[in-house]
C-alpha positions in Angstrom: 28.6 -63.5 -48.0 30.5 -61.3 -45.5 31.3 -64.3 -43.3 33.6 -65.8 -46.1 35.7 -62.6 -46.2 36.6 -63.0 -42.5 38.5 -66.2 -43.3 40.8 -64.2 -45.5 41.9 -61.8 -42.8 45.4 -62.0 -41.5 45.5 -63.9 -38.2 42.3 -65.7 -38.6 42.8 -69.5 -38.2 39.4 -70.9 -38.0 35.7 -69.7 -38.4 32.5 -71.4 -37.5 28.8 -70.4 -37.3 26.1 -71.6 -35.0 22.4 -70.6 -34.7 19.9 -71.7 -32.1 17.0 -73.7 -33.5 13.8 -75.2 -32.2 13.5 -78.2 -30.0 13.2 -81.8 -31.2 11.9 -85.1 -29.7 14.6 -87.8 -29.4 13.4 -91.3 -28.8 15.2 -94.5 -28.2 14.6 -97.5 -26.0 13.5 -95.2 -23.1 11.1 -92.2 -22.8 11.3 -89.6 -25.6 13.2 -86.6 -24.5 12.9 -83.0 -25.7 16.3 -81.5 -26.6 17.4 -78.2 -28.0 18.6 -78.0 -31.6 21.6 -76.0 -32.8 22.5 -75.4 -36.4 26.2 -75.2 -37.1 28.5 -75.3 -40.2 31.6 -77.6 -40.8 33.9 -74.9 -39.2 32.2 -74.8 -35.8 33.6 -77.8 -34.1 37.3 -77.2 -35.2 37.0 -73.5 -34.2 35.8 -74.2 -30.7 38.4 -77.1 -30.4 35.7 -79.9 -30.0 36.9 -83.2 -31.6 34.3 -85.7 -32.7 34.3 -88.9 -30.6 32.7 -90.8 -33.4 31.6 -90.2 -37.0 32.5 -87.4 -39.3 32.1 -83.6 -39.5 29.7 -81.9 -42.0 30.7 -82.0 -45.7 31.1 -78.9 -47.9 27.9 -79.9 -49.6 26.0 -80.0 -46.4 27.1 -76.4 -45.8 25.4 -75.1 -48.9 22.0 -73.5 -48.8 19.4 -76.2 -49.4 22.2 -78.9 -49.2 21.5 -82.3 -47.9 20.4 -82.5 -44.3 22.8 -84.0 -41.8 22.9 -84.6 -38.1 26.1 -85.1 -36.0 
């Protein structure tokens, strides 16, 4: 994959991928809400400097094609 080669270039400190997805219905105690979905890899949040407030980042296994699904 070409993307993996970018990480080996001199001066590259971090890489992340993101792709727009469909919308999803999120429901809790109130009315359901339609929200946009974004697909990202485990390098995305560190690359844009966004720390997680809770939980964990994606695992290497979740980055694999057909890997286990995960939501953060």
